[in-house]
C-alpha positions as CSV (number, residue, x, y, z in Angstrom):
1,M,45.6,-15.5,3.8
2,V,48.6,-17.6,2.3
3,R,51.4,-18.2,4.6
4,S,54.8,-20.0,4.1
5,R,55.5,-23.0,6.3
6,G,57.9,-20.8,8.5
7,D,55.3,-18.2,9.0
8,L,52.9,-20.7,10.7
9,P,52.8,-20.6,14.6
10,Q,53.2,-23.8,16.2
11,P,50.0,-24.8,18.1
12,T,50.3,-26.2,21.4
13,K,48.6,-29.2,22.4
14,T,45.3,-27.8,23.5
15,E,45.6,-25.6,20.7
16,L,45.8,-28.3,18.1
17,N,42.6,-30.3,20.1
18,I,40.7,-26.9,19.3
19,L,41.8,-26.8,15.7
20,R,40.7,-30.8,15.4
21,I,37.3,-29.6,16.6
22,L,37.2,-26.7,14.4
23,W,38.3,-28.8,11.3
24,L,35.6,-31.6,11.9
25,N,32.7,-29.1,12.8
26,G,33.4,-26.1,11.0
27,A,32.9,-22.7,12.4
28,S,31.9,-23.0,16.1
29,T,31.0,-20.8,19.0
30,V,32.9,-20.7,22.1
31,R,30.3,-22.7,23.6
32,E,30.3,-25.5,21.0
33,V,34.2,-25.6,21.2
34,H,34.2,-25.9,24.9
35,E,31.7,-29.0,25.0
36,A,33.6,-30.8,22.2
37,L,36.8,-29.9,24.2
38,N,35.6,-31.1,27.3
39,E,35.2,-34.5,26.0
40,E,38.7,-34.9,25.6
41,E,40.1,-32.7,28.3
42,P,37.9,-31.4,31.0
43,S,38.1,-27.5,31.6
44,G,36.2,-24.7,32.0
45,Y,34.1,-22.3,29.4
46,T,36.6,-19.4,30.4
47,T,39.6,-21.5,29.6
48,A,38.2,-22.3,26.0
49,L,37.4,-18.7,25.6
50,K,41.1,-17.6,26.7
51,M,42.7,-20.5,24.4
52,L,40.4,-19.2,21.3
53,Q,41.4,-15.5,22.1
54,V,45.0,-16.6,22.3
55,M,44.8,-18.5,19.1
56,H,43.0,-15.5,17.4
57,Q,46.0,-13.3,18.5
58,K,48.6,-15.9,17.0
59,G,46.4,-16.2,13.8
60,L,45.2,-19.8,13.9
61,V,41.6,-19.0,13.9
62,Q,39.5,-15.9,13.1
63,R,36.7,-14.4,14.6
64,D,33.2,-13.4,13.2
65,V,31.9,-10.9,15.7
66,S,28.7,-9.9,13.6
67,Q,26.5,-12.2,16.1
68,R,25.9,-12.3,19.7
69,A,27.9,-15.4,20.3
70,H,31.4,-14.9,18.7
71,V,32.0,-17.7,16.1
72,Y,35.7,-19.1,15.2
73,N,36.9,-20.6,12.3
74,A,40.2,-22.3,11.6
75,T,42.7,-20.0,9.5
76,V,45.0,-22.8,8.6
77,S,44.0,-26.1,7.2
78,K,44.9,-29.5,8.8
79,S,47.2,-30.6,5.9
80,E,49.1,-27.0,6.3
81,T,49.3,-27.6,10.2
82,Q,50.4,-31.2,9.5
83,S,53.2,-30.3,6.9
84,S,54.3,-27.3,9.1
85,L,55.0,-29.6,12.3
86,L,56.4,-32.5,10.5
87,S,58.9,-30.0,8.7
88,D,59.7,-28.8,12.0
89,L,60.0,-32.3,13.7
90,V,62.4,-33.6,10.8
91,N,64.4,-30.5,11.0
92,R,65.0,-30.2,14.9
93,L,65.3,-34.3,15.5
94,F,66.4,-35.9,12.1
95,D,68.7,-33.4,11.0
96,G,66.5,-32.5,7.9
97,S,66.6,-36.2,6.9
98,T,62.8,-37.7,6.2
99,S,64.3,-41.0,5.6
100,Q,65.6,-41.2,9.1
101,L,62.0,-39.9,10.6
102,V,60.3,-42.6,8.1
103,L,62.9,-45.4,9.4
104,Q,62.2,-44.6,13.0
105,A,58.6,-44.5,12.5
106,L,58.4,-48.1,10.9
107,G,60.9,-49.3,13.4
108,N,58.9,-48.0,16.6
109,S,55.6,-49.3,15.3
110,P,53.8,-52.7,15.8
111,T,54.0,-54.9,12.5
112,A,51.7,-53.2,10.1
113,D,48.8,-55.2,8.6
114,K,49.0,-56.4,4.8
115,L,46.9,-53.3,3.8
116,Q,49.3,-51.1,5.2
117,M,52.1,-52.5,4.0
118,E,50.7,-52.2,0.4
119,K,49.8,-48.7,0.8
120,I,53.4,-48.1,2.1
121,E,54.7,-49.9,-0.9
122,A,52.6,-48.2,-3.3
123,L,53.6,-44.9,-1.9
124,L,57.3,-45.7,-2.5
125,T,56.6,-46.7,-5.9
126,E,54.9,-43.4,-6.5
127,I,57.9,-41.8,-5.1
128,E,60.5,-43.5,-7.1
129,D,58.5,-43.1,-10.4
130,G,58.3,-39.6,-9.7
């Protein structure tokens, strides 16, 4: 399913945690998601099941019901989700200015180490060279 950025539903914090599990582990049963989720934010099995059902309704996951235990898989990629959330953040908080976002992020973070600075400089050079 191909969607535009605007069509992607905005996942909640818990939904993002579930998506991270699915991105890392691939297709998973409710029990597998519940066990992995419990390591980050303890909750009951029925909570994990309900979250996956809601995420299925939102189109964030797909469900394979061909087996006894339903298997869920993310329908959105990590990079797709990152782009959508970042675009929303830039538009809502920085009036569409990615440079303001970058300046704010760099100004709020502790001093980057040499390797991180080299990566940032390389990225800026790549952007300049177009």
